[in-house]
N, C-alpha and C positions, 0 to 999 in steps of 0.2 A: 888293653883294658886296664892293666896295672897303672899306666901312665894316667888314665882318665880317673881312677879311684884316688890316686895319690894327689892329683891337682884339686879334686873336690875337697879333700881333706886339708890341703894347704889353705884354700879359700876360707874354709870355716875356722881354722886356726888363726888366719890373718885377721878375721873379725875381732876375736877375743884378745889377741896379743897386740897386733899393730893398731887396731882400732881403739883399744883402750889408751894406747900411748898418744895417739892423735887427739883423743878427747881431753887427755890430761894437758897436752900443750895448749889446746884452745882454752881450757879453763871455764867449765860450765858453772852457772850460779843457779842453785835450786830455787832460790827465793826470788829471782828476778822474773817479773811478769813478762810473758810473751805477747807478740802482737795479736794472738787470737783473743786475748782478754782485754788488751789496751785500745784495740781498734775494732772490736767486733761490729760488723755491719750487716750480718745476715746474708751476705752475697759471697764475698771472697774471704773475709775474715771470720772464720767460724770454729770454735773450739771442737776438736775431735779426739777420740781415745787414741792411744798409742798404736793399738793393733790396726785400727781403721786407716790411720794416717800412713802407716807402713804399707799397707796393702795398696792404697791409692798411689803412693809414691812408686812402688814397685811396677804397678801397671802403667803409670804415667811414663816412666823411663824406659820400660821394656817394650819397644815397638818391634819392627822387624829387624832392627839392628842386631840384637843378640842372637838372631836366627840366620838372617841372610848373610850378615857379616862374617860369622864363623864358618858357614858353608862355603863362602868364596875364599876365606882364609885357609880352609882345609886343603885347598890346591897347593899350598906351600908345604904340606906335610906336617909333622908334629911340632914344628915351631910355632904353629898357630896356638896350640894348647899352652906352651910356655909363655907366650905373650899374654894370653888371657889371664893367667895366674899372676904373673908379675905386674902387668899393667893394672889389673883390678885392685890388688892389695895396696900398691904404693902410689898409684896415680888416680884411677878412677874413683875409688871409694873416698880418698882424701879430697879429691875435687868435689865430689858430691856433698861430703860433710861440711866443707867450708862454704860452699855456695849456699847451702841450706842455713847453717849456724850464723854466718855473717849477715845473712838476710834477716834471721830471727833478732839479731842485735841492732838492726837497723829498720824497724818497723815493718818488715816484710817486703822491703824494696826489691825491685827486679835487678837483674845482673848489670844493665847499663848504668844505673844509678850507683851501684856498688863500685863498678870499675871507675866511675867519674870520682867518687869520693876518695879512692885510694890510689888511683893512678893518674887522675887529672881529667880536665874537661875533654881533651882530645880523645882519650880513651872512651869516655862516656858517648861522645857523638859517633865515634867509629862503632861502638857496640850496639848503640841504638839502631843504626842501619843494618849491621851485620846480623844481630839477633833476630830481627824481623824477617830478613831474607832467609836465614837458616830455618826459622819456624814455618815459613810458607813452604820451603822445600820439604821439610819434615812432613807437614800437613799433606802435601801432594804425594810424597813417597808412601805415607801411611794411609792413602786413600787407594791409590793404584794397586798396591800389594794384596790387600784383602779383597778388593774387587776381582782381581785376576783369580785368587784361589776360590772364591765364590763361583766364579764362572766355570771353573774346573768341576766343582762339586755338582752344580746344578744344570749347567749348559745354558743358563739364562745370559743374555747379552751383558757384557762388561758395563756398557753405558747405563743400564738399569741400576746396577749395584753402586756405581759412581754417585748417581743422583740420591739414592737412598742414604748412603753414608754421608754425603754432603748435608742432607736434611738433619741427620742425627747430630753431626758436628755443630750445626748452627744452633740447635736446641740446647746441646750440652754447653756451648760456649756462653749462651745467654742466661741460663738458669743458674740460681745460687748453687754453690759447690756442693752443699749437702743434700739437695733435692734429687738429683740424678746420679751424679758421680758417686756420692757417699752411699747411696742405697743399693745400686745395682753392681758396683765393683766386687763386693763379696761373692756374688755369683760368678762373675767373670773370673775371679781368682780361683774358684774351684775348678773351673775349666782348665785354667793354666796349670794347676797342680796335676790334674789328670793327665794332661799332655806331657808335662816333663817327667812325672814318675812313671807313667805307663810306658813310654818310649824307652826310658832308661832300663827298666825291668825286663822288657822285651829283648832289648840288646844284650843284657848281662846273662840272661838264661838261654839265649839262642846259641846253638852250636854251628850255625851256617855262616856266621860273620866273624871276622877278626880284623884287628887293626892292620892295615897295610902289610900284607905278607912281605917279609924280607927287609922290613924297615927296623933299624935299631936305634939305640939311644944317640949314636954318633950322628944320625940323620936329622937330629933336632935343629941343627943349624944349616942344614942343606936346603937349597931351593928346588923343590920338586915340581914347581908350577909348569904345567905343559904348555902354557901360553907364553912362556919365556918372560913373565912379569918379574921384575927384581924384588927380592925379598926385602931389601932395604931401598927405599923407605916405604914401598907400597903395602906391605903387610900391616903396618901401623896406622895406615889410612883405611885399609879395607876392613879390619876389625876394629870398630870404634865403640859401639855401645856395650860390648861385652868386656871391654878392657878400660877405655877412658873415653868419654863423650861430652862435648860442649853443650849438646842438647839438654843434658841433665841440669845444667846451670840455669836454663830457662824454666825447668820444671820445679826444681827444689824450693824456690821462693813461693810457689803455690801452697805447698805444704808447710812452709815456715809461717804462713798466715793461719795455720790450723793446729800447729804443735802446742799442747797444753803446758809443757814444761821443758826446760832445756835439757834435762836429764834423759829425755826421749830421743834426742838428736842422733846419738850413735846408732840406735836400733833403726831409726827411721831412714836416715841418709846414708850412713856408712853401710848398714845392714842390707838396705834395698839393693845397693850396687853389688854386694857380695852375692845376693840372690840372683841378680841378673848375670853375674859371672858364671854361676853354676848352670843357668840356662844355656849360656853361650858354649860352655864345655860339653854339655849334653849334645847340642847340635853339631859341634865340631867333631866329637866322638862319632856320632851317627854318620856324618859325611865321610869320615876317615875309614869307617869299617864297612858300611852297607854295600858299597860298590866295588870293593876289593882293590882299589888303587885310584891314583889321581886322574889317570887318563879316562878311566870309566866314569868317574865323578864328573869330569869336565864334559864328557859326552852326554851324560844324563842331564846335566844342568841345562845345556843348550842356551847359555846366555842368561838364564833366569833361575835363580835359586828356588822359586816357587815350584818348579818341576821336581826338585830334589825333595822338598817338604811333602809333596803329594806322593811320590813313590815310596819314600821311607815310611810314611805314616800308614799307608795301606799295606805295604810289604811286611811290616812288623806286627800290626795290631789287626789286620784284616779289614773288611768293608765297614762294619759298624764302629770298631775301635778307632780305625783311621779317620773316619768321618768326625768323631769326637775330637781326636787329637788335631785335625786340621782346623776345626772350630776354635780350639784353644789357641792355635797360631794366629788365626784370624782376629781373635779378641785383642791380642797385643798391639798391633798397629792401630786399631780402632780406638782403644782406651789411651793411646798416646796421641794420636792425631787430634782428638777433640781437645786435649789440654794444650796441644801445640798452638792451636788457634786461640785458646783462651789466654794463654801467655802472651801471644802477640797483641791481643786486645789490651791486656793490662800494661804492657810496655808502652804501647801508644797512648793510653790514658795517663800514664805518668808523664810522658813527653809533652803532652798537651794540657796537663793539669786538669783532666776531666773526670770528676767523680763518676763512679759507675753504679750508684744506687738505683738510678732510673733506667729502665729497660730501653728507652729511647736513645739514651746515651751509649749503651752497649751496642745497639743496632747501628748506630752511626759510625762506630769503629769496625764492627764485625762484617758488615756487608761488603765494603771494599776488599777486605782480606779474602773473603770467600770468592769474590769475583775474579781476583788475580789467581787464586788457587785453582779455580775451574779452568782458567786458560792454561795454566802450567800443566794440567793433566794431559793435554794434548801432545806434549813433548815426549819423546822416547824415554822409557823408564830407565834405561842404561845410562843416558846422559844425565838425567836428573839425579841418579845415584851417585855418580862420580862427583858432581858439584856439591852434593849433600855431604859427602865424605870429607872433602877438603874444607868446606865451611865448618863442619862439625868439629874437626880437630883444631882448627884455628881458634874457634871460640873456646874450646877446652884449655888451650894454652893461655889465652887471655884471662880466663877465670883463675887459672893457677897462679898467674903473675898477680892478680888482684888479691888472692889470698896470701901470697908471699908478702906483698906490700902491707897487708893488714897486720901480719904477725911481726913484720919489721917495726911498724909504728907501735905496736904493743910491746916491743922489746922481748919477743918469744922466739923460740926455734923456728926460723922461717924456711930452713933448708928442707923441711918435709914437703913444702910446696915449691920451693925454688928449683930443686933438682928435677922433679917431674915436669915443671914448666919449661926448664932448658931443654929436656929431651924432646918434648912435644913441639917446641918452637923449631928445633933443628929438623924434626920430621916434616913439618909443614913447609918450611923453606926448601928443604932438599927435594921434596916431592914436586913442589911448584917449578923449581929450577930444572929438574931433570925429566919431568913429564913431557911427552911429545903431543899429548892431546889437550892438556889443560895449562901447560907452562911453557918453558922456553926451550926444552929438548936439549939441555947441555949434558955433558958427560957426567956420570954419577960421582966420580971422584971430585970434579970441579964444583958440582953442586953441593956436595957434602962439606967441602972446605968453606965455600961461601956461606952456606947455612950456619956452620959452627961459628964463624966470624960474626955474622948477624946476631946470633943468639948471645954471644959475649957482650956485644954492644947493648943489647936489651937488658942483659943481666946487671951490667954496671948501672944503667939508667934507673932500674928498679931499686937497686941497693942504695942509690943516692937518695931515693924518696924516704928511706928508713932514717935519715939524718934529720928530717923535719920534725919539729916538736909536735906532740900530740895535744890537741885541744882538750880542754878539761872535760867537756861533755862526752867526748869520745872514750875517755878513760873509764867512764862509769859502766 
């Protein structure tokens, strides 16, 4: 429990100390008009208050990732908490800040256009395809997970809840951002707060549970996973949304279109990621303590983290409190899934240069996305989750490289983005090369060496981009 409280304190300190440093490197301009004012359209570009934009950003990015990921990551022991803290402060929050603020500086454009501008057309085409695939996977994961939990609560068939959530997603994707998302998210946020605070207090004041008996600080770097899954690089793929997540790069431009002033950026983008990191720590702590050991946790999970959510919520808060807590967990993926499809629609609209003021244009892009999403829900959840994890971290790496290239061209301290980009690139390559299910099944030592060499090549390529002259308009 001391580790948990210390980790939360470090995340909060990271927001004020390192977050301020990142903001200074970026260089905000209080007097510069944001896209919310220069491109107001009443649909996607809508000025909103700082607190409302923060809440929407937090709910957008905090799907089942900061819950299911840390539960799965807890199988590795305390190392999971260490990665959440370091990853969130120095990679995830930096990633989210730059994906949001670079979008603010570029008329609220989505991540493929940003990648194309700072990394070249090849990166843009790659990201267009990759981002849409990732968002479809996210949408499917964030439909299946809440539908499964609702089935556990009510006994009603999963297919019924899948249909209901799909209908909600379609409506939320088509309506102006302030009509549904802007109005109902404060209520959803209250449920999220109840879930997080309620479970934390119940754990802190309970004498029945303690963090993995017999585990000491030396075990932070030990692999306790009973499934013999390697800590490197699997942990850094497993825990994504609670530490660093490429999905957030697709969500931040949504709020970049609603931010009223650049000075709100640190609170909205960096701060929301810190908030998600705290949620991740809460669920990692719950998973590490409630079952008394990783073997018991693995048994209780039975291949699906939703089982842990159900058992922990009811075990700590009772039937009524557990019901409310599970509803809070259900809210997270639903409030991220709708914006996942919304982001996919906007990315496609930019690709096809199709304005979205008319609902008929929105339908033209949204319906095919939902048809594909419905088909993907028929695939096993575990398979979808693994592909989501790899696609997610690969997108994060590319966004960090985009941010590094942006800072290079602005002649600013690019290493705050370059170093986490190098680490995440190595993680993705090493995982793909070593994985026996999604990759080539090579020995981990060989995979790590090859991944490191590939990362060095990419680093040199991005650094070369920094030598290109900055166009006059881009300096403004």
